[in-house]
N, C-alpha and C positions, 0 to 999 in steps of 0.2 A: 452428113456428121452422124459418127457414131458417139452414143452417149452413155457413159459411166457414171453419170452424175444424178440421175433420176432417184429419188426416194421411193419409187413403186416398184415393184416386182414384175415379172412378165408372165403373171399366173393367169390361169384360166379360173373363171369364178366358179366356185364349187356346185356340183349339180344340185346339191341339196337347198341351197340357198336360191338357185334360179327356181327351182320348184316351187319353193315356199312363196317367193314373190309372186309367181303367176297365180298361185291358188288365191292370194290376198287380192288379185285384180281380177279375178273371175265375176265375182257378183257386179263389179262394174262394167267389165266387158260384156256379160251376157245379159245382164237385168238392167243396165242401166242405172244402178244405184250409186249414189255419191260416195266418193272415197271416204273411209271413216277417218276420223281425226284423233290422234293419239293424245293421251295426257300428256302434259308439256315435259315431266320427268321420265315418260318413257312407257310403253305397254308393260302392266303388271307381269306378263309372262315371261316377258324378255328381262324385266329386272330381278325376277326370283331366279332365272335361268343363270344370270351373271352371278348372283350372289351364291347360289348353288355350287357353281364352278369354283369361285374362291373358296368355299369350305372345304371343296375336294382338294384343293392345293394347300390345306392347313390353316385357314382363316376360319376358323370354326365359329367365330360368333358374326361373320357379316350377315346381314338381313336386306332384304329387299329396298327397304326404305333408306338405306344407305347409298344405293345405286341410283345415278341419274344418268338417263341416254341423252348424248348431245349430238346435234349437227356437225358432226366432225370432231376430232380430237381437239384441234387447235382451238375452237369456239368453245368448247368445253374447259379448255386449259384457261382462256381468258376469262370467261365468266367466275371460274374457280379463284383465279389470282385476284380478281377484281373485288371478290368477297372477302379475300384473306388479308390483301395488303393494305396499309395506310400509306399515306403519302411520304415517300422517302424511306419506307422500310428497307432494311437491309437484308438481300437476297443472296445467299451463299451457293455458288454453282462451280462443283469440280468440273474442270476442263481438262482436255477436249469434250466438248459436249455440242449438242444440236444447235445450230446458230439460231433457231425460232425463239428459244428462250429470251435471248436478248430484247427483241422487240415487244415479246408479249408481256415480260415484267416492267418495262419501261412504259407501255401504254396503260398498264394497270396500276402504274404510281410507284412501283418499288424501284430500289437502286441495285442493280445486279452487281456482284463482286466475284469476279473468278478466283478459285483456287486451283492453280496449275498442279496437274499431276504429270508423271514422267513416263514415256514409254520403255525407259530402261528397267524399269520394276513392273512392268505391264500394268501401269496405270493404278497401283496399289493406293487405296485411301486407308491409311493407318489410323488407328484412335489417335495417337500423337498428334498427326499432322490436323486431323478434324477439329480436335481439342484446341489446338494452337489458334485455328482460324475462326472458330466461333467465337462470339461475343454475348454478352447478356441482351445487346440490342439486335441482334441477328432474329428475324421474324420467320425466315423460311430457308429450309436447306433443300435443294432439288437435286436428285440422282436419277439418273436412266439406267435401267437394268433390263435387259442387255443396252448397252452404251452405243447410241448414234453420236459419233462416227466410229469409236475404236473396236466395236464388237466384243468389248470386255464384258463379263457376267460376273457379278459379285455373289458370292456363293453365301449359304445360309449362315456359315461361320462368320464371314466378312460382316454380313447384314448385322448379325447378333451383337459384334464388338462395335459397328457403328451406332446402332441404336443403344447401346450401354454408354455412349457419350452423349448422344442427344436427350438422354434422360435426365441427364444433369441441367438442363435448360428446360424449365417447366414452361416457358412462354415460345417455345419454337417449334414451328411446324415443320414435319419432314414429308415431301413429295415425291414419289416414285413414280416415274413414266416408264411403264411396262409394255409399251405397244408392241415390243419385239419378241414378247416373252415366249412365242411358240416356234421362234427361229432359233434353234439352240442345237449345237452339236457337241456339248459337252456329256458326260457320263450322267450327270444328275439335272433333272429339271430346274428351270429357272426359279427361284424362290420369289415369293410375292411379300414385300414389306408387311401387307397385313396380316400375315402369320406370325410376325414377330409382336412381343408384348409391348404395348403402348401405354404407359402408365400415365400420361397426360392426355390421352384420347386424342392426338394431334398429328396421326398418320393418315395419309390421303394418297390415292393410288389413281393415275389416269391410265386410260388405254384407248383401244380402237381396234377397228376390225380390216384396215387397209393393208396392213403389214402381214400379221401371221395367220389371217383366216381370209386373205385373198379377195377382199371386198373393197378394193380401190374404187375410188369413183362413185361409192353409194353413200357417202356422206355419214356415217354413223361411229360415233365415238362414245365413250362412257367414262365415268368417274366413279369412284367410292370413298365416302368422306363419313364422318361422325354425322348422325341424324340432324341435328341443327343445322351445320355447314350444308349438308346434301338440300336441306329444305330452302337455305337462302340462296344457293346456286340455282334449283327450281324456280323459285320466285324471280330471280333476276332474268332468266331466260323465257319466263313468262311475260315479262314487261317487254324485253328487247329483243326477242326472237322468235323461234317457234319449234314446236315438236318435230322429229323426225318423221318423214312420211311412213305409213304403216307398211308398204310394201318392202322397204328398204328395212325396217325393224323386223319384219318377219323374215326376210334374208339373214339378218344378223342372229336372229334366234335360232334357225336351223344351223347357221354356222357355229355357233356357241354350244349346240346340243352335241355336235360332230368335230369339235375343236382339235381333239387329240389325233383324229385321222386326218383332218386338214393340214395340221402342222407337220405331222410325219411325211404326208405327201410332199408338202413343200421342201421340206429339208432333203428329201431323196431327189427332188428334181434339182436341187441346187448342188449337190455333192460334186459332180463333175466339174461344173464352172468354178466352183469355190477352190478345187484343187488346180485346176488350170491357172487361175489368177495367182494363186499361192506360188506354182512352179515359176509362171512367166515372171513375176517380181522377183524371185530367187535368182533367175538367170541375168538379170541385169547387173552392170558393173558395180563392184563394190557392195553388193547386197549383204547385209548382215543377217545372221540367224534370228528370227522373230517368233514369238508364240503365236500360233494361228488363232485369229479370234474366235470365241467360243458361240457368239449369238451374232444376229441381225444377217444381212446380205451384201456386207461391206468389209472392205479392208482398208485401213487407214494406214497408208503406207510412207515410208520415210523417204521423202527425196530432196532432203535437205543437201545431200552431197553434189546435187545437180543444179543448185542454185547459182546465179550469176554472182560472182565474187564481187565486192565493193558497194553492192546495193542494200539497203536497208532490208530487213527480214520481210516486212509485208510488202514491200515493192517487189523484191526478188521473187517471192512466193506467186505473186500475181502475174509477173512477167512469164514465169514458167507455165502457169495454167493456160496464159494467152497464146504460148507457143503451141501448146497441145492443141488449143482450139482451132488455130490456124492450120494446124496439120491434119484436123479431121476427127478430135478425139475430145469429148467434152467430160470434164472431171470437176469435183468440189474442191475448191481451194480450202486446205486446212485452216489456213488464217481466219476463215469465217466460224469456225469452231473453236478456235484459241490455240493453234497450232501452226505457224507459217512453216513452210516447207514440205508439209504433209498433205496427201492427197488422198481424198475419199474415194474410193473406186467401188461401184456395185458389180457383183457377179450374178445378179438376177436379170441376166440378159442372154439371148441366144447365143450358143458356144460358138458360132461361126462368127458373129461380131465380135466376140471377146477375143478371138485369136487375131482378128485384123486390128483391134484396138491396141493389143499389146505389141503387135508388129509396129504399128506406129509410134507408140510410146518408147520402144526401144530405139527407132530411127532418131527420134527427137532428142533422146539423152545420150546418143553416141554408141549404140550397140553395133 
C-alpha cells in the first residue's frame, strides 16, 4: 500500500537535534544519574528560545512566561481548549480544516460551527464573510495558517483584515494553528497571529515540532497564550499529564535555534515531489488550473468530477477513497475536512512512491 495520507513527512531527524538529545542522556548513560524532570511548563531555556523566535517574527512583546511546552500539539490543544471553553460555547472554524479540531472541540465541551470557504477563490476569508458568521455568543475562532489540508497561507494583510473584525468582539478568542509555518513556498514568510495587535489580549497560537522541524515522534508541542491562560494550562497539565521528557525538549531547543536552516532544507527536499504531484494532477482528465498551495506538504485536489453520479456527496467521496485504497493508494477523504470530493494528498514521500501512486490514481479515474 502506498500512502499519501500520512500527516508526517519522510524527513530525517536534524543532526543538531539528535546531538542535543544524546548530550542530555550522557549523564544517565555514563554516570548512572537519574533523568532530570522538567518543570511542567517546559525547560526555561526552551521557553525563552521559543519566545525569542516569535519576537524575531514580529511578535515583539512575547515573553517566556506565555510559552507552555506540551506533550505533543494535540495534548496542548486539548488542555488549552478545556481551559478556554465553557459547555456549549460556539466555536467558529473556517473549513476545509484539519479533521482533528472537530473531536477536540467536542471533548472540551464546545460546539463547533463550520464556516465553509471556497476553492473557487482560493479559500479567501474576507472581512465581510467573517463578520457575517460571528455572533456575540461566539467564544473562539480557529484558523490554521498554513492551512491543513488546503496549503493556503493567509498573508499579513489578510490577517490584519481578519483581526480588525475580531477586535469588534471583545469576548472572542482567536486561535492560530501555526504548526506548518516553516513549510512555505511563498515569497514572504508565514506571518504569526502574535505579531498582530490584540486589543483584548485574546490571541493564542499553537504549534509543534513534528512538521516544520522534522521531529515527528518526539512528542513535543507548544502554545503561546496570555500569561494567566498559560498558567491555567500549565496547572491543568500538572494535574492531568506530565512534562515533556528532557531529552526531547533539548532536541526541540536545538531545532528551534536552527529553525530557519531546518525549514529551508525541508522545503528544498520537498520541491521536486511538490512539482511532480502538481504536474500529475494537472495531467488528469478535466483538470482545472488551480493555485499551487503555498504551505504545508499537501495538495488538496478537486476530484468531484470523478464521483459516482446519483450518490450523496459524502457517500460518493468515501466510495472514491475506498476505490483508491483497493487499488493500492491511501489518501485523506476531503469530507473529513469539510469538503467531500476533494482529496488531501501528501508529497512528503519518496519520489518513486509518488510516481507509482499517481499512476494508480490515473488508472482508477480513467486515464
